[in-house]
N, C-alpha and C positions, 0 to 999 in steps of 0.2 A: 893248478887247480885253484892257489892264494888263498881267497878268502874262505873256501873250503876243505883247509889241509886238516881242521879236525873231524871231518866223514873221511878220511881217506882209510881204504883196509888195514885191516891189523896185519901189523910186519910178521913176516915167520921167524919162529923160533928157533933152537937148536935140536933136534932129534931127542927126544926122552930116549932113558935106556930100555933095551929091549923087551926085560921082563916086566916093566910098566906100563908098555903099548895097550895092552889090552883092556886091561882092566878100568886104565884111563878113558880107551876110546868110549867101553861102554858107558861111562859115569857120564863122561861130557856128551854122547849124542843121546840119553834121558834128559840129560839140565838140557840142553839147548831145543829139543822139540818138545819140552814145554814151555822154555820161553815164548817159541813163534808163537805156540796154542795158546796159552794165557794171552800173549800181547795183541794177537790179532780177534780174541775174541770180544779183548776190550774196545777195538777199534770198531766194533758192531755197535757197544753201548753210546757213539757219537756219532750214526749213522741216520738211522729213523728218526729223532726226536722229533722233528719239524711233520714229520707224519703223524704222530700220536698227537700232537697241540692243534693240529688243521681242523675239528672239532670247536677249540678254543676260538680260536682264528675267524671260523663262519660267526661265532656269536657277535664277535667285535666288527661285524661289517665287511670281509671280505669273500666276495667271490670263489664258486669253485675251481671256478678257471683261472681266477688270479694266483690262487694257492698252487693249479698247477702249473703255470708257469715262474712260480717261485722255485717252486720241489726240482724244476726239469734243472737247475742249478747244479744240482749236484752230480747227475746222470751225465752229463754233460762235460765239467771240470775233471769226474773221475777217471771217464775214458781218455781223457786227453792225459791225465798226470798219471797215469798208471804206464803209457808208454814212455812218453819224455822223462817222468821221476824211474821208472824201469830202469832207463838207461846210467841214471845216472846214480839208482840203489849197483849198477855192475859195478860201480866204480869206489861203491863207500864202504864203510865199516857196519855189516848189519845189525851188528851191538849198538851204533848209533842211533842210523839211518831208522830201523822202527819205530823204538819209543819216541824219536825227535816227533817225525809224525803223530803218534798220537798225543802227544803233548799238546801240538798247538793245534789238532783237530777237536781236543775236551776243552781246550782256552776259547776256541771259537762258539761254540756252543754254549758254554758257562756267559759267555758275552752276549749271546742273544737272550739268554735269561733272566741275566741283571739290568739292561739297559733298556729301557721302555722304548726309545729310539729305533734298536732293532728290529723291532717286529712294526713299525708304524707305514712304512707304505712295501710295496710288492718288490722296489725297484732296492731296496737296502737288503730285505728277504733274502731275493735274490743272487744281489753280491757276498750276502755273506755264506749261502749256501753255495754258490760257487766257491767260495775259499775252502770251507767244508770240504767238498767236493774232491781240491788239488790235496789238500794236507791226506784225506782219505786212500789217494792211490798211491801213498807211499808204505801202508801195510802189506798188500800180495808182493811186490818185487821181492824187499829183503828174506820175507819168508822163501820165496822159492830162491833164493841165495844161500841160504842156509839148506834148504833141500838137498839142492846137486851139489855143497859142498860135504856132505855130513852122512849122504843115505846113496848108495847105490842103484844102478837101473833096475837092478831086478828086483827089487825091495820097495822102488820108488813108487809101484801104485799103493800096493798097503797103508804106507807111512802117507804121504799125499790124505789118502782118503778118509782116515784117521785125523789128519791135520787138517781138513776140509769141514769138519763137524764142529770147528772152532765159530763158524759162520752160526752155524743152525744155535750154539750154543751161548755165545752173545746176542743173536736178531730174538732168541726167547724171552732172555733176561730182561729186555730193556721194557717192557709190559710191565710185569714185576715193579722193578726198582720205580719207575713210574708214579708208580701207585704208592709205595712207599714214601716217594718224594713230596709228594701231595699230602698224605699223612702226619707227617714229621713237619713242613714248611706251612701249607695250607696253602699253596700257591699254583696252580697251574705253569707258571714258567719255573717252577721245579722239574718239570718233565726234561727242558735241558741242562739246567746245572745241577745236579745232585748227580745224574749217569756221570756229567763231565766230572766232578771231583773224582769220581772214583774210579774213570778212565785215567786219571794224573797218577792214580798209586798204582794201578796197574804199567801203566809206563815205564813205572820206576821196579817193579818187580822184574818186566822183561828185559829194563836194562842189565840186572843184575846175574838171569840167568842166559843169555843169550852170547856164544861166542861165535867169531865171526868166520874164521876156517879152520880145519883142523890142523893146518899148517903153524898157524896162530899161537895155539896150543902145545905144539912142540912133538907134534904127530904127524905121523905118513898120510898123505891123500887117503880118499876111500876107496879108491880103485886098487891102490895095493894093498889095502889092510882088508878089502872084501876080496881081491881077486877076484875083480866085476869089472874088466877094461873094454867099456861100448868098441863095437867097428871102429868107430873115427875116434875114438882115442888116442892125443899124443900128448908126451910130454910139454908139449906147445901150452896146453889147455890149464896148466898150472899159474899161467905168466897172467897178470893184467891186461888189459887192453885200454886202447882211446877208443872213444866214442866215436869216431870216425869207422875203424876198424871194424867195431862190432855192428854197426848198421851196413856199411858196404858190401861186408864179406860174407856176412851169419845172418841178415835177418833181411835187407831188401831186396835180396835177390833169391831168395829160399824158396822155390815155388811150394813144396810141400805146405810150408810154414803160412802162406797166403791162401790156403787151401782149408787147412782148420780154420784160420781168421775168418772166411766166411761163412764156413759150418758153424762155427762161435755165434754168430751176429744168428743165425736161424735160429739156435740152440736158446738165445738170450731170449728172443721174439717170442718163442712157445713158452718158455719161463715166467718171462712178466707178462703177456698178454695174458695165460690163465691166472697169475696170483695176482695181481694186481686189480683186474673186472671182474676177480671171483664174485666180489661182496655185492658190486651191482648186479651182476648177470644171474646169482641164484634170488637174489630177490626180485628182480625186472620177471624173469622168463622161469623160475621156480618156484618164487613166490616162498621164499625163506625166510623166517624172520630175524633180526639185529644178530639176536645170542645163535641161534642157528648158522648164519654166516661168520662170525664168532670164531664158533669151532672146527666149522669146515678149512678156515683159514689157518687155523692152527694143527691141525692133523696133518695139511698140505705139506706145511712145514717139516713139521718132523720127523714125518716120512721118510723123508729125505736121508734121517739119518743111516739107520740101516741099508739103505739102497746105494747110498755112497760107498759103505762101506765093504758091501757085495761087488759091485762094479770094480773096484780099486783090487779087490781080489781075484775076479775074476781075470783082470787084464795079468795081474803079474802070474796067478799059477797056474791058470787053463790056456790061456795066450800068450805067456813066457817075454811077457814084457811089451808086445804088442796090445796099441791102444783102441785103433780103427774097431775091430770085431765086435769086442764090448760095447763102444760108442753106438754101432750100425744097430748092435741086437735093441738095446735099450731104447733106442731113438724109433724103433717099429713097433715096438710094445706101447710109446708115449702114445705115438698114430692116432692106435687102435683104441685107446682107454680117451683119447681127446674125443676119439668120432663119438662113444658111448656116451661121453658126458654132452655132447650136440644133440645127439638125437634122442636121450633117455625124455617121456614125455614128465611135464608137472605135475607132483604128487606121487614121486618115488623117489623122496629125499635119498632113503638108503643108497640106491644106487648111483645117485650125484656125490653121494659122499665116499663111495667106495671109490668112483673113477678119480674124483680127486684127488684123494691118499693116493692109488696106484701114480697117478701123474708124479706126485711130489716122490712117490716112491722112486721113479726113475728118473726125473730130470737131471736132477743135481749130480747124478753118477757123470753122462756126457760132460757136464759142464766143471766138473772138476778135473775129469780125463783130457780137456784139452789142454788145459794148462798143462797136466804131465806129460803131454804129448811135444808141445812147444818147449819145455825143458831138455826133453829126450834127444832132440831138434838139434841142437845147438853148443858148443861147448859151454861149460860151466860158466864161465867170465863173462858171458853172454845172455843168458837166461831170463836176466827180470828185462831185455829190452824184447826177447821172445814173446817172454808170456804176456806183457804190454802191449804188444800188436793184438795179439788176441783179444785181451780185456777193451780195447779201441773200437775195434769192431763188435763184439758184446753190448759196449752200452750205447755208442753213437749210431750203432745198426738197429741193433735187437731191442736194447731197453727204452732207447728215446721215440724209435719207431711205437714200440707197446705202449707207450703212455700217452702219446700225442696222437697218434694216425692210426691207432686202432679205433679210439674216439670217435674219431668222423666218419670214419669205414662203418663201423655199427650208427651210427646216424644215418649213414646213408642208405645202405644195404641193409638193416639190421642185426641180430645177433647171426643169422645166417653169414651173410658176410665176412663177419669176425671168426669166425669159425672157417669158412676157406683158406681166409689169409695162415689161420695156426695149422690147418693141417697139410696146405702148402708149404709151409716154412717147416714142417716135421722132416719131406720131403724132400725139400735142397740141403737139410743138414746129413741128409743120409746120402745123397749124390756127393756131397763135396768130401766126405769124413770116406766114402768110395776109393777116393783120386787118391787118398793117402797111402792105400793098400800095398801095393805093391812097393813103396820105396819101404816101408815098415817089414815086409818082409823078406828086403835083400841087408 
């Protein structure tokens, strides 16, 4: 490892006395969970700042097309980074890796707000947003590493669904923080540097709370503590692996993992195809005002919280740790809601809002479960790489297509063409998830 010795996984400590293990395990599990929840919410304070600053940049003469190109830097870098940095994360100490990514992302956003040259051209903005997207890819994998080491398979759906709310919480906070920044500093650039400063504080808090593995705290592996050994569990899963071993033995040859990666691309296409185009679609096709659109957007995001929690509970309690059934049920209902959202005639805003809330309620469950399913399919030490592969498909396949191609489809074939793409994506996500059904059953 050489240069990156400081990232090495935390060494195992001698086992604590048996009488202390239960109370220490309970305390540490709550502590590390809070660490990855607060830390990951912090990542969202420095992810969407550019989107909020786009109206100010339009006033400075940039076209929407130019800003769209700059913005795509985040999705491209994030997708690649989640996969490649996921592999680095599998061989790193999560306590250092997660706060480090957040710190670097915050510094990048502060630089965008503090230096005029940083927003002087599309090329420079694209480069800085690409760098930010790369550091953003350092948030999910270490959270996944903590999750698989501290929580067993049968409880992971619920725990992951609660943790997944962190991105709704962080994403919801960026608006109020931008307003507060402008009030305090009187400058629109504070949309970059004020949330960035707060993200640095959160990185410190995350470092203080997170611990790498139970063994690094003198505790036994989670499988032993919970007596929940997965079918394929072996003692070898507690040993660190090389990058080649992870890729060759557990990721690239794992057919079921490829199925859920493709499913994820179509789920993301629906997620961002609806979310990113909602303001334009509601204004053009349904005659919504700016305020009405803003509230519809907010409702879509926040409806995801109860929907995600319910989805995690279903997969753990009703389907006994199987993820495919809950994903398929949710995506069938998403298909119906997207159809209503498309076919509801203008002049019935209540129906459009309800359809959007239902899509928001439902879509984040499958987004979360694909990640959980990826973690379930591989040994603990390959968790970040496996989830990174699904993320690579989600962002480079789904999100990027939703951002760029969707616009061209609508230009060529009107909104009807766009909705045919979305309904097709719903159906394909169900087909690819169904291909994992028997493997999960086994």
